[in-house]
C-alpha positions as a Markdown table, in Angstrom:
| # | Residue | x | y | z |
|---|---|---|---|---|
| 1 | Unk | -44.2 | 42.9 | -135.5 |
| 2 | Unk | -44.9 | 40.5 | -138.3 |
| 3 | Unk | -47.7 | 42.7 | -139.5 |
| 4 | Unk | -45.3 | 45.7 | -139.7 |
| 5 | Unk | -42.8 | 43.6 | -141.7 |
| 6 | Unk | -45.4 | 42.5 | -144.1 |
| 7 | Unk | -46.5 | 46.1 | -144.4 |
| 8 | Unk | -43.0 | 47.3 | -145.5 |
| 9 | Unk | -42.1 | 44.1 | -147.4 |
| 10 | Unk | -44.3 | 44.6 | -150.4 |
| 11 | Unk | -43.9 | 44.4 | -154.1 |
| 12 | Unk | -42.3 | 47.8 | -154.3 |
| 13 | Unk | -39.6 | 47.1 | -151.6 |
| 14 | Unk | -39.0 | 43.7 | -153.2 |
| 15 | Unk | -38.5 | 45.4 | -156.5 |
| 16 | Unk | -36.2 | 48.0 | -154.9 |
| 17 | Unk | -34.0 | 45.3 | -153.3 |
| 18 | Unk | -33.8 | 43.4 | -156.6 |
| 19 | Unk | -32.8 | 46.6 | -158.5 |
| 20 | Unk | -30.1 | 47.4 | -155.8 |
| 21 | Unk | -28.7 | 43.8 | -156.0 |
| 22 | Unk | -28.7 | 43.9 | -159.8 |
| 23 | Unk | -26.9 | 47.2 | -159.8 |
| 24 | Unk | -24.3 | 45.9 | -157.2 |
| 25 | Unk | -23.7 | 42.8 | -159.3 |
| 26 | Unk | -23.4 | 44.9 | -162.5 |
| 27 | Unk | -20.9 | 47.4 | -160.9 |
| 28 | Unk | -18.8 | 44.5 | -159.4 |
| 29 | Unk | -18.8 | 42.7 | -162.8 |
| 30 | Unk | -17.8 | 45.9 | -164.5 |
| 31 | Unk | -14.9 | 46.5 | -162.1 |
| 32 | Unk | -13.7 | 43.0 | -162.6 |
| 33 | Unk | -13.9 | 43.3 | -166.4 |
| 34 | Unk | -12.2 | 46.6 | -166.4 |
| 35 | Unk | -9.4 | 45.3 | -164.2 |
| 36 | Unk | -9.0 | 42.3 | -166.5 |
| 37 | Unk | -9.0 | 44.4 | -169.6 |
| 38 | Unk | -6.6 | 46.9 | -168.1 |
| 39 | Unk | -4.1 | 44.1 | -167.4 |
| 40 | Unk | -4.4 | 43.0 | -171.0 |
| 41 | Unk | -3.9 | 46.4 | -172.6 |
| 42 | Unk | -2.2 | 48.7 | -170.1 |
| 43 | Unk | 1.5 | 49.3 | -170.8 |
| 44 | Unk | 4.1 | 49.6 | -168.0 |
| 45 | Unk | 7.8 | 50.4 | -168.2 |
| 46 | Unk | 10.3 | 47.9 | -167.0 |
| 47 | Unk | 14.0 | 47.3 | -167.2 |
| 48 | Unk | 15.2 | 44.9 | -169.9 |
| 49 | Unk | 18.5 | 43.8 | -171.4 |
| 50 | Unk | 19.7 | 46.3 | -174.1 |
| 51 | Unk | 21.9 | 43.5 | -175.6 |
| 52 | Unk | 22.6 | 39.9 | -175.0 |
| 53 | Unk | 24.2 | 39.7 | -171.6 |
| 54 | Unk | 26.5 | 36.7 | -170.7 |
| 55 | Unk | 26.3 | 35.0 | -167.4 |
| 56 | Unk | 28.2 | 36.7 | -164.5 |
| 57 | Unk | 28.4 | 40.0 | -166.5 |
| 58 | Unk | 28.1 | 43.2 | -164.5 |
| 59 | Unk | 24.8 | 45.0 | -165.1 |
| 60 | Unk | 25.3 | 48.6 | -166.0 |
| 61 | Unk | 23.5 | 51.5 | -167.7 |
| 62 | Unk | 25.2 | 50.5 | -170.9 |
| 63 | Unk | 23.7 | 47.1 | -171.2 |
| 64 | Unk | 20.3 | 47.9 | -169.6 |
| 65 | Unk | 17.4 | 49.9 | -170.9 |
| 66 | Unk | 13.6 | 50.4 | -170.5 |
| 67 | Unk | 10.8 | 48.9 | -172.5 |
| 68 | Unk | 7.1 | 49.2 | -172.4 |
| 69 | Unk | 5.3 | 45.8 | -172.1 |
| 70 | Unk | 1.7 | 44.8 | -171.4 |
| 71 | Unk | 1.1 | 44.7 | -167.6 |
| 72 | Unk | -0.1 | 41.1 | -167.7 |
| 73 | Unk | 3.2 | 40.0 | -169.1 |
| 74 | Unk | 5.4 | 41.6 | -166.4 |
| 75 | Unk | 7.2 | 39.0 | -164.2 |
| 76 | Unk | 6.5 | 39.3 | -160.5 |
| 77 | Unk | 10.1 | 40.3 | -159.7 |
| 78 | Unk | 10.7 | 42.5 | -162.7 |
| 79 | Unk | 12.7 | 45.7 | -162.2 |
| 80 | Unk | 10.9 | 49.0 | -162.8 |
| 81 | Unk | 13.5 | 51.5 | -161.6 |
| 82 | Unk | 17.1 | 51.3 | -163.0 |
| 83 | Unk | 18.5 | 54.0 | -160.8 |
| 84 | Unk | 17.4 | 52.3 | -157.5 |
| 85 | Unk | 18.8 | 49.0 | -158.8 |
| 86 | Unk | 22.2 | 50.4 | -159.6 |
| 87 | Unk | 22.4 | 52.2 | -156.2 |
| 88 | Unk | 22.6 | 48.7 | -154.6 |
| 89 | Unk | 26.2 | 48.4 | -155.7 |
| 90 | Unk | 27.7 | 46.2 | -158.4 |
| 91 | Unk | 25.1 | 43.7 | -159.6 |
| 92 | Unk | 25.7 | 40.8 | -162.0 |
| 93 | Unk | 23.7 | 38.5 | -164.2 |
| 94 | Unk | 23.2 | 35.0 | -162.8 |
| 95 | Unk | 24.3 | 31.8 | -164.3 |
| 96 | Unk | 21.9 | 32.0 | -167.3 |
| 97 | Unk | 22.5 | 35.6 | -168.4 |
| 98 | Unk | 19.9 | 37.6 | -170.3 |
| 99 | Unk | 18.7 | 37.7 | -174.0 |
| 100 | Unk | 18.3 | 41.2 | -175.6 |
| 101 | Unk | 14.9 | 42.6 | -174.6 |
| 102 | Unk | 14.3 | 40.1 | -171.8 |
| 103 | Unk | 13.0 | 41.6 | -168.5 |
| 104 | Unk | 15.7 | 41.9 | -165.8 |
| 105 | Unk | 14.3 | 39.7 | -163.0 |
| 106 | Unk | 15.7 | 40.3 | -159.5 |
| 107 | Unk | 15.8 | 36.5 | -159.0 |
| 108 | Unk | 18.2 | 36.2 | -161.9 |
| 109 | Unk | 20.7 | 38.7 | -160.6 |
| 110 | Unk | 23.1 | 38.7 | -157.7 |
| 111 | Unk | 25.9 | 40.7 | -156.2 |
| 112 | Unk | 29.5 | 39.4 | -156.3 |
| 113 | Unk | 29.3 | 37.8 | -152.8 |
| 114 | Unk | 26.3 | 35.6 | -153.8 |
| 115 | Unk | 27.9 | 34.4 | -157.1 |
| 116 | Unk | 29.8 | 31.2 | -157.5 |
| 117 | Unk | 33.0 | 33.3 | -157.9 |
| 118 | Unk | 32.5 | 35.3 | -154.7 |
| 119 | Unk | 33.7 | 38.9 | -154.1 |
| 120 | Unk | 36.5 | 38.8 | -156.7 |
| 121 | Unk | 33.7 | 39.0 | -159.4 |
| 122 | Unk | 33.2 | 42.7 | -158.4 |
| 123 | Unk | 36.8 | 43.8 | -158.9 |
| 124 | Unk | 37.6 | 46.3 | -161.6 |
| 125 | Unk | 40.6 | 46.2 | -163.9 |
| 126 | Unk | 43.8 | 46.6 | -161.9 |
| 127 | Unk | 42.1 | 45.9 | -158.6 |
| 128 | Unk | 42.8 | 42.8 | -156.5 |
| 129 | Unk | 42.7 | 41.3 | -153.1 |
| 130 | Unk | 46.0 | 40.6 | -151.3 |
| 131 | Unk | 46.5 | 38.8 | -148.0 |
| 132 | Unk | 49.0 | 40.3 | -145.6 |
| 133 | Unk | 50.4 | 38.0 | -142.9 |
| 134 | Unk | 49.9 | 39.6 | -139.5 |
| 135 | Unk | 49.5 | 38.9 | -135.8 |
| 136 | Unk | 47.6 | 40.6 | -133.0 |
| 137 | Unk | 50.5 | 43.1 | -132.5 |
| 138 | Unk | 50.9 | 44.0 | -136.1 |
| 139 | Unk | 47.2 | 44.6 | -136.7 |
| 140 | Unk | 45.6 | 45.9 | -133.6 |
| 141 | Unk | 41.9 | 47.1 | -134.0 |
| 142 | Unk | 41.9 | 46.1 | -137.6 |
| 143 | Unk | 38.5 | 44.9 | -138.8 |
| 144 | Unk | 36.7 | 44.7 | -142.1 |
| 145 | Unk | 35.6 | 48.1 | -143.3 |
| 146 | Unk | 38.5 | 49.9 | -141.8 |
| 147 | Unk | 41.1 | 52.0 | -143.8 |
| 148 | Unk | 44.7 | 51.4 | -142.8 |
| 149 | Unk | 48.2 | 52.7 | -143.6 |
| 150 | Unk | 50.9 | 50.0 | -144.0 |
| 151 | Unk | 54.3 | 50.4 | -142.4 |
| 152 | Unk | 57.1 | 48.1 | -143.5 |
| 153 | Unk | 59.8 | 47.2 | -140.9 |
| 154 | Unk | 63.0 | 45.4 | -142.0 |
| 155 | Unk | 66.7 | 45.1 | -141.4 |
| 156 | Unk | 68.7 | 46.9 | -144.0 |
| 157 | Unk | 71.9 | 45.1 | -144.9 |
| 158 | Unk | 72.9 | 48.2 | -146.8 |
| 159 | Unk | 72.9 | 50.2 | -143.6 |
| 160 | Unk | 74.9 | 47.7 | -141.6 |
| 161 | Unk | 71.9 | 45.9 | -140.3 |
| 162 | Unk | 70.2 | 48.9 | -139.0 |
| 163 | Unk | 66.4 | 48.8 | -138.8 |
| 164 | Unk | 64.4 | 50.7 | -141.3 |
| 165 | Unk | 60.7 | 51.7 | -141.6 |
| 166 | Unk | 59.0 | 52.5 | -144.9 |
| 167 | Unk | 55.7 | 54.4 | -144.6 |
| 168 | Unk | 53.4 | 56.3 | -147.0 |
| 169 | Unk | 55.7 | 59.3 | -146.6 |
| 170 | Unk | 58.4 | 57.4 | -148.5 |
| 171 | Unk | 56.0 | 55.3 | -150.6 |
| 172 | Unk | 52.4 | 56.7 | -151.1 |
| 173 | Unk | 51.3 | 53.2 | -152.2 |
| 174 | Unk | 51.3 | 52.1 | -148.6 |
| 175 | Unk | 48.6 | 54.5 | -147.6 |
| 176 | Unk | 44.8 | 54.3 | -147.6 |
| 177 | Unk | 44.2 | 50.5 | -147.9 |
| 178 | Unk | 40.7 | 49.2 | -147.4 |
| 179 | Unk | 40.4 | 46.1 | -145.2 |
| 180 | Unk | 38.1 | 43.6 | -147.0 |
| 181 | Unk | 38.4 | 40.7 | -144.5 |
| 182 | Unk | 40.4 | 39.4 | -141.5 |
| 183 | Unk | 41.0 | 35.7 | -141.4 |
| 184 | Unk | 42.4 | 33.2 | -138.9 |
| 185 | Unk | 45.1 | 30.5 | -139.4 |
| 186 | Unk | 42.4 | 28.2 | -140.9 |
| 187 | Unk | 41.5 | 30.8 | -143.5 |
| 188 | Unk | 38.1 | 31.4 | -141.9 |
| 189 | Unk | 36.9 | 34.9 | -141.9 |
| 190 | Unk | 36.7 | 36.4 | -138.4 |
| 191 | Unk | 33.4 | 38.0 | -137.5 |
| 192 | Unk | 31.0 | 38.5 | -134.6 |
| 193 | Unk | 30.6 | 34.7 | -134.2 |
| 194 | Unk | 34.3 | 33.9 | -133.8 |
| 195 | Unk | 35.8 | 37.3 | -132.9 |
| 196 | Unk | 37.9 | 35.6 | -130.3 |
| 197 | Unk | 40.0 | 33.9 | -133.0 |
| 198 | Unk | 43.6 | 35.0 | -133.5 |
| 199 | Unk | 44.1 | 36.9 | -136.7 |
| 200 | Unk | 46.6 | 35.6 | -139.2 |
| 201 | Unk | 45.8 | 37.3 | -142.5 |
| 202 | Unk | 44.3 | 40.7 | -143.3 |
| 203 | Unk | 42.9 | 40.8 | -146.8 |
| 204 | Unk | 43.2 | 44.3 | -148.3 |
| 205 | Unk | 42.0 | 45.8 | -151.6 |
| 206 | Unk | 44.7 | 47.1 | -153.9 |
| 207 | Unk | 43.9 | 49.4 | -156.8 |
| 208 | Unk | 46.8 | 48.7 | -159.2 |
| 209 | Unk | 49.3 | 46.0 | -160.1 |
| 210 | Unk | 52.1 | 48.4 | -158.9 |
| 211 | Unk | 50.5 | 48.7 | -155.4 |
| 212 | Unk | 50.1 | 44.9 | -155.2 |
| 213 | Unk | 53.7 | 44.3 | -156.2 |
| 214 | Unk | 55.0 | 46.8 | -153.7 |
| 215 | Unk | 53.1 | 45.2 | -150.8 |
| 216 | Unk | 54.3 | 41.7 | -151.9 |
| 217 | Unk | 57.9 | 43.0 | -151.9 |
| 218 | Unk | 57.6 | 44.7 | -148.5 |
| 219 | Unk | 56.0 | 41.6 | -147.0 |
| 220 | Unk | 58.9 | 39.5 | -148.4 |
| 221 | Unk | 61.8 | 41.6 | -147.2 |
| 222 | Unk | 60.3 | 42.6 | -143.8 |
| 223 | Unk | 57.2 | 42.8 | -141.6 |
| 224 | Unk | 54.1 | 44.8 | -142.4 |
| 225 | Unk | 52.3 | 46.7 | -139.6 |
| 226 | Unk | 48.7 | 47.9 | -140.3 |
| 227 | Unk | 47.6 | 51.1 | -138.6 |
| 228 | Unk | 43.9 | 52.1 | -138.7 |
| 229 | Unk | 43.3 | 55.6 | -140.0 |
| 230 | Unk | 39.5 | 55.6 | -140.5 |
| 231 | Unk | 36.6 | 53.7 | -142.0 |
| 232 | Unk | 34.8 | 53.3 | -145.3 |
| 233 | Unk | 31.3 | 52.8 | -143.9 |
| 234 | Unk | 29.5 | 53.0 | -147.3 |
| 235 | Unk | 31.6 | 50.2 | -148.8 |
| 236 | Unk | 31.3 | 48.1 | -145.7 |
| 237 | Unk | 27.5 | 48.5 | -145.4 |
| 238 | Unk | 27.1 | 47.5 | -149.1 |
| 239 | Unk | 29.0 | 44.3 | -148.4 |
| 240 | Unk | 27.0 | 43.6 | -145.2 |
| 241 | Unk | 23.7 | 44.2 | -147.1 |
| 242 | Unk | 24.6 | 41.5 | -149.6 |
């Protein structure tokens, strides 16, 4: 056996092994060098601030743009696709904002729910959240994500004390309200963990000062009943994802 090994392990096979090892080292070294050089010279496109962006400012197409930078300078959590980022829903700069041309890092952004201001940060002009006092009778089956119509019940002194109901048929502003949250008497949001709590307030989204004012008026002069009419699953899922 040893004789056979010695027969094949001669100066030619030793030279062949040395050549193979040298080529392997050369190829590996070349790949490492190419990878290193590529990281130093290759340009990649990332999302950057198109202008100076103040803290807690909403990030939109108008204040974001693309810029090519050297691959080695790209932060680990830099954004490379503006469209996908915007599809996540309203996103905002964090507490430090962004300087013009600075890469938009995921870790320096947040949605409204994760900000120090909470969900009101995501409201557009004219929109607001309004709490409507309710009980189990006046808001059966009402949960976050559900669309409701409001019905106002009150005693009309002008009609000799007769009861009167105002619905979206008489006032369109009472229709199609989105339920943002349901809270108990301690102002704690009711969810799967405490779903046995008794509801006391339903927080709805209003789309204009006029609608907010009407709901406040109806809540002052009478009682508001909320009737489910459907859901807005997309808005609800965006909220849950945050």
